[in-house]
C-alpha positions as CSV (number, residue, x, y, z in Angstrom):
1,X,174.1,118.5,278.3
2,X,178.0,120.5,278.7
3,X,178.9,123.9,277.9
4,X,181.7,126.2,277.6
5,X,182.6,129.6,277.5
6,X,183.0,131.8,274.3
7,X,184.0,136.5,273.9
8,X,184.9,137.9,271.2
9,X,183.9,140.8,268.3
10,X,181.8,139.7,265.9
11,X,182.2,142.6,264.0
12,X,183.7,145.9,264.1
13,X,183.3,149.7,262.0
14,X,186.9,148.5,261.3
15,X,187.2,148.4,257.0
16,X,186.6,145.1,255.9
17,X,189.8,144.8,253.3
18,X,187.4,141.5,252.0
19,X,184.7,144.3,250.7
20,X,187.4,146.7,248.8
21,X,188.0,149.0,252.7
22,X,183.8,149.3,253.6
23,X,183.3,150.3,256.9
24,X,179.9,148.8,259.0
25,X,177.6,151.7,260.2
26,X,178.0,151.6,264.3
27,X,173.8,151.8,263.7
28,X,174.0,147.8,262.0
29,X,176.9,146.8,264.8
30,X,173.5,148.4,267.5
31,X,170.9,146.5,266.2
32,X,173.1,143.0,266.1
33,X,173.8,143.5,269.6
34,X,169.9,144.0,270.5
35,X,169.3,140.3,269.0
36,X,172.0,139.0,270.6
37,X,170.4,140.6,273.5
38,X,167.0,139.9,273.2
39,X,167.4,136.1,272.0
40,X,166.1,136.7,268.4
41,X,169.6,136.1,266.7
42,X,170.3,132.2,265.7
43,X,174.4,131.4,265.9
44,X,176.1,129.2,263.5
45,X,179.5,127.8,262.9
46,X,182.0,128.8,259.8
47,X,178.9,130.4,258.1
48,X,177.4,127.6,257.7
49,X,173.5,127.2,258.0
50,X,173.9,123.2,258.4
51,X,175.9,124.1,261.9
52,X,173.3,125.3,264.0
53,X,174.9,125.9,267.7
54,X,172.9,126.2,271.3
55,X,173.5,129.2,272.9
56,X,172.7,130.5,276.3
57,X,173.3,133.4,278.8
58,X,174.6,135.3,276.0
59,X,175.9,139.3,276.3
60,X,177.0,141.3,273.7
61,X,178.2,145.0,274.4
62,X,180.1,147.8,272.3
63,X,183.9,148.2,273.1
64,X,186.5,149.9,271.5
65,X,188.9,148.3,268.8
66,X,192.6,148.1,269.1
67,X,192.3,149.5,265.3
68,X,190.3,152.7,266.8
69,X,186.9,151.6,265.6
70,X,184.1,150.5,267.9
71,X,183.4,146.6,267.7
72,X,180.7,144.3,269.4
73,X,181.8,142.2,272.0
74,X,179.9,139.0,272.7
75,X,180.3,136.4,275.4
76,X,178.0,133.7,276.8
77,X,178.1,129.6,276.9
78,X,177.7,127.2,273.8
79,X,176.8,123.6,273.9
80,X,179.9,122.5,273.9
81,X,179.1,118.7,271.5
82,X,178.0,121.6,268.9
83,X,181.0,123.8,269.7
84,X,183.7,120.2,269.2
85,X,182.0,119.5,266.3
86,X,183.4,122.4,264.4
87,X,186.7,121.6,265.0
88,X,189.3,124.8,265.4
89,X,187.3,128.0,265.6
90,X,189.9,130.8,265.0
91,X,187.6,133.7,265.8
92,X,184.0,134.7,265.4
93,X,182.4,136.6,262.5
94,X,178.9,137.2,262.0
95,X,176.6,138.1,258.9
96,X,175.2,141.2,258.2
97,X,173.2,142.4,254.8
98,X,172.1,145.1,253.1
99,X,169.3,145.7,251.1
100,X,168.6,146.7,247.3
101,X,166.5,148.8,246.1
102,X,163.7,147.1,244.4
103,X,163.3,149.6,241.8
104,X,166.2,148.1,240.1
105,X,164.1,144.7,238.8
106,X,160.3,145.0,238.1
107,X,158.0,145.5,240.9
108,X,155.4,142.4,242.0
109,X,152.3,142.6,244.6
110,X,153.9,140.0,246.5
111,X,156.7,139.0,247.3
112,X,157.6,135.2,247.3
113,X,161.7,135.1,247.9
114,X,164.4,137.0,248.9
115,X,167.6,136.1,247.7
116,X,170.9,137.4,249.7
117,X,174.5,136.9,247.9
118,X,178.0,137.4,249.1
119,X,179.4,141.5,247.9
120,X,182.9,139.8,247.7
121,X,181.9,137.4,245.0
122,X,178.8,138.5,243.4
123,X,178.8,142.5,243.1
124,X,175.5,144.9,242.6
125,X,175.2,144.1,238.9
126,X,175.7,140.1,239.0
127,X,173.1,140.1,241.7
128,X,170.6,143.0,239.9
129,X,170.6,140.6,237.0
130,X,169.7,137.4,238.6
131,X,166.8,139.1,240.9
132,X,165.2,140.9,237.4
133,X,165.1,137.2,236.0
134,X,163.2,135.8,239.1
135,X,160.9,138.6,238.9
136,X,159.9,138.1,235.8
137,X,157.2,135.0,238.0
138,X,157.7,136.5,241.2
139,X,158.1,139.1,243.9
140,X,161.6,139.2,244.8
141,X,164.1,141.0,247.8
142,X,167.6,141.0,246.9
143,X,170.4,141.7,249.6
144,X,174.3,141.5,249.8
145,X,175.3,139.6,252.0
146,X,178.3,140.5,254.1
147,X,180.1,137.8,256.4
148,X,182.8,139.2,258.2
149,X,185.7,136.9,258.1
150,X,189.0,137.2,256.4
151,X,188.3,134.8,253.7
152,X,184.5,135.0,252.9
153,X,183.0,132.0,251.0
154,X,180.9,132.3,247.6
155,X,177.3,132.0,249.4
156,X,174.1,132.4,248.1
157,X,171.2,132.2,250.6
158,X,167.9,131.5,249.4
159,X,164.6,132.4,251.7
160,X,161.5,131.0,250.1
161,X,158.2,129.5,250.9
162,X,157.5,125.7,250.4
163,X,154.5,125.9,248.2
164,X,156.9,128.6,246.2
165,X,159.0,125.4,246.1
166,X,156.1,123.0,244.7
167,X,155.0,125.1,242.6
168,X,158.3,124.3,240.3
169,X,157.3,121.1,239.0
170,X,158.2,119.5,235.8
171,X,158.5,123.0,234.3
172,X,162.2,123.6,236.2
173,X,163.7,124.6,233.3
174,X,161.8,127.3,232.5
175,X,161.3,128.9,236.2
176,X,162.8,131.8,236.8
177,X,164.8,130.9,240.5
178,X,166.1,128.4,238.1
179,X,167.6,131.4,235.4
180,X,168.8,133.4,238.3
181,X,170.3,131.1,239.7
182,X,172.0,129.4,237.2
183,X,173.6,133.1,236.2
184,X,174.7,133.8,239.6
185,X,176.9,130.4,239.2
186,X,177.7,131.4,236.0
187,X,179.3,134.6,236.7
188,X,181.2,132.6,239.8
189,X,182.9,130.7,237.1
190,X,184.1,133.6,235.1
191,X,185.4,134.9,238.7
192,X,186.7,131.6,239.6
193,X,188.9,131.5,236.7
194,X,190.9,135.3,236.5
195,X,191.6,134.2,240.7
196,X,192.5,131.2,239.4
197,X,194.6,132.9,236.1
198,X,196.4,135.2,238.8
199,X,196.9,132.4,241.5
200,X,197.4,128.9,239.7
201,X,197.7,127.0,243.9
202,X,194.8,129.3,245.3
203,X,191.7,126.4,246.6
204,X,188.5,127.6,246.0
205,X,185.5,125.8,247.0
206,X,182.1,125.7,245.0
207,X,179.4,128.6,246.1
208,X,177.5,127.2,249.2
209,X,173.3,127.4,248.0
210,X,171.6,127.6,251.3
211,X,167.3,127.6,251.0
212,X,165.5,128.7,254.0
213,X,162.5,127.0,254.0
214,X,159.4,128.1,255.4
215,X,155.8,126.5,255.7
216,X,152.1,127.6,256.7
217,X,152.3,124.6,259.3
218,X,155.1,125.8,261.8
219,X,157.1,124.0,259.0
220,X,161.1,125.1,258.2
221,X,164.2,123.4,256.8
222,X,167.3,124.2,255.5
223,X,168.2,122.9,252.5
224,X,172.3,123.4,251.4
225,X,174.0,122.2,248.1
226,X,177.8,123.3,247.7
227,X,178.1,123.1,243.8
228,X,178.7,125.8,240.4
229,X,177.6,123.4,237.9
230,X,174.4,124.8,237.0
231,X,173.6,120.9,235.8
232,X,174.0,119.8,239.1
233,X,171.9,122.6,240.7
234,X,169.0,122.1,238.2
235,X,169.0,118.5,240.1
236,X,169.1,119.7,243.3
237,X,165.8,121.8,242.1
238,X,163.9,119.3,240.7
239,X,163.8,116.9,243.7
240,X,163.7,119.1,246.9
241,X,159.9,119.6,247.0
242,X,160.2,115.3,247.6
243,X,162.7,115.7,250.2
244,X,160.8,118.6,251.7
245,X,157.6,116.2,252.2
246,X,159.6,113.2,253.3
247,X,161.2,115.1,256.0
248,X,157.6,115.9,257.2
249,X,156.9,112.7,257.0
250,X,153.6,110.5,256.6
251,X,151.9,111.5,259.5
252,X,152.5,115.5,258.4
253,X,154.9,118.0,259.8
254,X,157.1,117.4,262.2
255,X,158.4,119.3,265.0
256,X,160.4,122.3,264.0
257,X,161.3,125.4,265.1
258,X,163.3,128.1,264.1
259,X,166.1,126.7,266.7
260,X,165.6,123.4,265.0
261,X,164.7,123.9,262.1
262,X,165.1,120.8,260.0
263,X,168.9,120.7,258.0
264,X,169.2,118.7,254.5
265,X,171.9,118.6,251.8
266,X,172.2,117.5,248.7
267,X,174.8,115.2,248.1
268,X,175.8,115.5,243.5
269,X,177.5,112.0,243.9
270,X,174.5,110.1,244.1
271,X,172.1,112.9,243.5
272,X,170.0,112.7,246.7
273,X,168.9,114.9,249.3
274,X,170.2,113.5,253.0
275,X,168.4,114.8,256.3
276,X,171.6,115.6,258.8
């Protein structure tokens, strides 16, 4: 295996234009620095859960930025093949999260899923409304997702246990998960239409929905689909459990780990899940 060197700022306390000029707390950067230095923070390409990057000898430290703030500088080595497959890499950035207070939706005794949505595309009132729908059947947690790049993609991450997905079955249309995610897609359509009216030439890709799935047998998978169509989402959710069973295989769960989980994507044209 060959390795290539990388280095640069991944986050700073400088104002973030994409999120209305807010600044990340320095402590958040220091927390991330610790995770990078102890190896517990995984790296992906282009804020895409289906593009994991193997790294080694990662070192993170705080440094002053040219704009007068402080930033988290990271350097290390990346798997050359995986790095090259990313294409042009214009810079480094990280994704952070800020939890919402659970007092905004009905409490449940046991949390079954966590939903994180990019703050630039899904403001607090939209995410809270979706979480209220989901809390009808499940204990939920919610987080604002910060993707520290110039043009953050519309991204929704759902962390869920495999048995919760298995329980959806034929009752998907009445599922609280379906209702909540459908609401987010419909709100995205409204915001996209407003942006296109202002700038007709702008190209806005559909949201990326990533399901981080865990099982009680150390099985882990990331299942991704890209769509703004609720009907496509409905089809994908309805067939996801069968795709997970196929990934496990007839002889039990395949070998999986947080670093190398199973990767799956949904093809809207064929209506099928594929392993990557």
